[in-house]
C-alpha positions in Angstrom: 18.9 -12.7 15.6 16.9 -13.6 12.5 17.9 -12.5 9.0 15.6 -10.5 6.7 15.2 -13.6 4.5 14.0 -15.6 7.6 11.7 -12.9 8.6 10.1 -12.7 5.0 9.7 -16.5 5.1 8.1 -16.5 8.5 5.7 -13.6 7.6 4.8 -15.3 4.3 4.0 -18.5 6.2 1.7 -16.5 8.6 0.0 -15.0 5.7 -0.7 -18.4 4.2 -2.0 -19.7 7.5 -4.3 -16.7 8.0 -5.7 -16.9 4.5 -6.3 -20.6 4.6 -8.0 -20.4 8.0 -10.7 -18.1 6.4 -11.0 -20.1 3.1 -8.8 -17.8 1.0 -5.9 -18.7 -1.4 -2.6 -17.6 0.3 -1.6 -16.2 -3.2 -4.5 -13.7 -2.9 -2.7 -11.7 -0.3 0.5 -9.8 -1.3 3.3 -8.9 1.1 4.4 -5.3 0.8 7.7 -4.7 2.5 7.7 -1.3 4.1 11.3 -0.1 3.6 11.1 3.5 4.8 14.2 4.6 6.6 15.9 1.3 5.7 19.2 1.3 3.8 19.8 -0.1 0.4 21.7 -3.1 1.8 18.6 -4.2 3.7 16.4 -3.8 0.6 18.9 -5.8 -1.4 18.7 -8.5 1.1 15.0 -8.6 0.9 15.3 -8.7 -2.9 17.7 -11.6 -2.7 15.1 -13.4 -0.6 12.6 -13.0 -3.4 10.6 -9.8 -2.2 9.6 -7.6 -5.2 7.1 -5.1 -3.7 8.4 -2.3 -1.5 6.5 0.6 0.2 8.0 4.0 0.9 6.5 6.9 3.0 8.9 9.7 2.2 9.1 11.0 -1.4 12.8 12.0 -1.7 14.0 8.9 0.2 11.9 6.7 -1.9 13.0 8.2 -5.2 16.6 7.8 -4.3 16.2 4.1 -3.7 14.2 3.7 -7.0 17.0 5.5 -8.9 19.7 3.4 -7.2 18.2 0.1 -8.4 17.6 1.5 -11.8 21.2 2.5 -12.1 22.4 -0.8 -10.8 20.1 -2.5 -13.5 18.4 -4.4 -10.7 15.0 -2.8 -11.0 13.6 -5.5 -13.1 10.5 -7.0 -11.6 10.5 -4.5 -8.6 7.3 -2.6 -7.8 7.6 0.6 -5.8 4.5 1.7 -3.8 4.2 5.2 -2.2 2.2 4.8 0.9 2.6 8.2 2.7 0.9 11.6 2.7 1.4 13.4 -0.6 2.1 17.2 -0.8 1.2 19.0 -4.0 4.8 20.0 -4.6 5.9 16.4 -4.6 3.4 14.8 -6.9 5.7 15.0 -9.9 8.3 12.9 -8.3 5.8 10.3 -7.2 4.2 10.3 -10.6 7.6 9.8 -12.4 9.0 7.1 -10.1 6.5 5.0 -8.4 4.2 2.2 -9.7 1.5 2.4 -7.0 0.1 5.1 -4.8 -1.9 4.0 -1.8 -2.6 7.4 -0.2 -4.7 9.4 -2.6 -7.4 11.3 -0.7 -8.1 14.4 -2.8 -9.0 15.0 -6.4 -6.4 17.8 -6.7 -3.6 15.3 -5.9 -5.0 12.7 -8.3 -5.3 15.2 -11.1 -1.6 16.3 -10.6 -0.5 12.6 -10.6 -2.3 12.0 -13.9 -1.0 15.1 -15.5 2.5 14.4 -14.5 2.7 10.7 -15.2 5.2 10.2 -18.0 3.8 9.1 -21.3 6.2 6.2 -21.6 5.0 4.6 -18.3 2.0 2.4 -17.6 -0.8 4.1 -15.8 -0.2 4.8 -12.1 -2.0 2.2 -10.0 -4.0 4.2 -7.4 -5.8 3.4 -4.1 -8.0 5.9 -2.2 -7.1 6.3 1.4 -10.2 6.2 3.7 -10.2 7.5 7.2 -12.1 4.7 8.8 -11.8 5.9 12.4 -12.6 9.5 11.8 -9.4 10.7 13.7 -8.4 14.3 12.8 -4.8 13.2 12.9 -5.3 10.6 10.2 -5.2 11.4 6.4 -8.0 10.1 4.2 -11.3 10.8 2.7 -14.4 9.7 4.6 -17.1 7.1 3.8 -19.6 9.8 2.6 -17.3 11.2 -0.1 -15.4 8.2 -1.2 -17.8 7.3 -4.1 -17.7 10.8 -5.4 -13.9 10.8 -5.4 -13.8 7.4 -7.0 -16.0 8.5 -9.9 -13.8 11.5 -10.6 -10.5 9.7 -10.3 -11.7 6.8 -12.5 -12.1 9.3 -15.4 -8.5 10.5 -15.3 -6.4 9.2 -18.2 -3.1 8.2 -16.7 -4.3 6.5 -13.5 -5.9 3.1 -12.8 -8.2 3.1 -9.9 -7.5 -0.2 -8.0 -9.1 0.0 -4.6 -9.0 1.3 -1.0 -6.4 1.8 1.7 -6.8 2.5 5.4 -4.7 2.9 8.6 -7.4 2.2 11.3 -7.1 3.4 14.8 -4.9 1.1 16.9 -6.9 -1.7 18.7 -5.5 -4.5 20.7 -8.5 -6.8 20.6 -9.3 -8.8 17.5 -13.0 -8.0 17.3 -12.2 -4.3 17.1 -9.6 -4.8 14.4 -11.9 -6.9 12.4 -14.7 -4.4 12.6 -12.5 -1.6 11.4 -11.3 -3.6 8.4 -14.7 -5.0 7.5 -16.0 -1.4 7.3 -13.4 -0.7 4.5 -14.2 -4.0 2.8 -17.9 -3.1 2.8 -17.1 0.3 1.3 -15.1 -1.4 -1.5 -18.0 -3.8 -2.2 -20.4 -0.9 -2.7 -18.0 0.8 -5.1 -17.4 -2.4 -7.1 -21.1 -2.1 -8.3 -20.1 0.8 -10.5 -16.3 0.2 -10.5 -15.6 -3.6 -10.9 -12.0 -2.8 -11.7 -11.5 -2.0 -8.0 -10.0 -5.2 -6.7 -7.5 -4.2 -4.0 -7.7 -3.6 -0.3 -4.4 -2.4 1.3 -4.9 -2.9 5.0 -3.2 -4.7 7.9 0.3 -4.4 9.5 2.3 -6.5 11.8 -0.1 -6.2 14.8 -3.4 -6.7 13.0 -2.5 -8.6 9.8 -4.7 -11.6 10.7 -7.9 -9.6 11.1 -7.1 -7.7 7.9 -6.8 -10.9 5.9 -10.0 -12.3 7.4 -11.7 -9.0 6.3 -10.4 -9.4 2.7 -7.1 -7.6 2.6 -5.2 -8.2 -0.6 -2.0 -6.2 0.4 -0.5 -6.3 3.9 2.0 -3.6 4.8 4.9 -5.0 7.0 8.0 -3.1 8.0 9.5 -3.8 11.4 8.8 -7.4 11.4 10.9 -7.6 8.2 13.6 -5.1 8.7 13.6 -4.5 12.5 13.0 -1.3 14.4 13.3 1.9 12.4 15.9 4.6 13.0 14.2 8.0 12.5 17.4 10.1 13.3 
């Protein structure tokens, strides 16, 4: 059984190989360790291995982890990303404790995050979630409305609009994976004409990371391959 440290080293190596294969610098792709449902001890092991960016899907669980490392004076250099759906009644907790939010898909949520961001914190780094597959079960704005949403969010004072995120429909063949990711990359390219500050594509997980990197991903979200299978009990 491999350790978390070994898993991180292996995934980082895979990221580097995938980036170099398509002419990109390995450092242009950031590994986001998805630590939802995982205990503090596992996150600490990842930190000891050099990991600094962690993604959480559940607000209360994520906040408890952020607070733990703050209380232990171990939060220096850590970046906490909220990557799950956001309910209106949970925006204050997200705004107060996280550094990044990947899952903004409505102006109402963005407005609340901006209003509730503490004045002593840096602006919240925000990605717009796009439903690239059109599935009714998936969160996200669609391609037709993403530009309007970007324009509105860019004007909010306590947010920094950084890019786009997607969770595409699962596909086992590489061509389909690449097509889905390329559609998000194309959408970002169009937005960069009026929003050059948008420089981030959060896309790709364990099963489709290579296609995501070829399409231009700058953040890959990896959970099980680092921490093992999740326990949802």
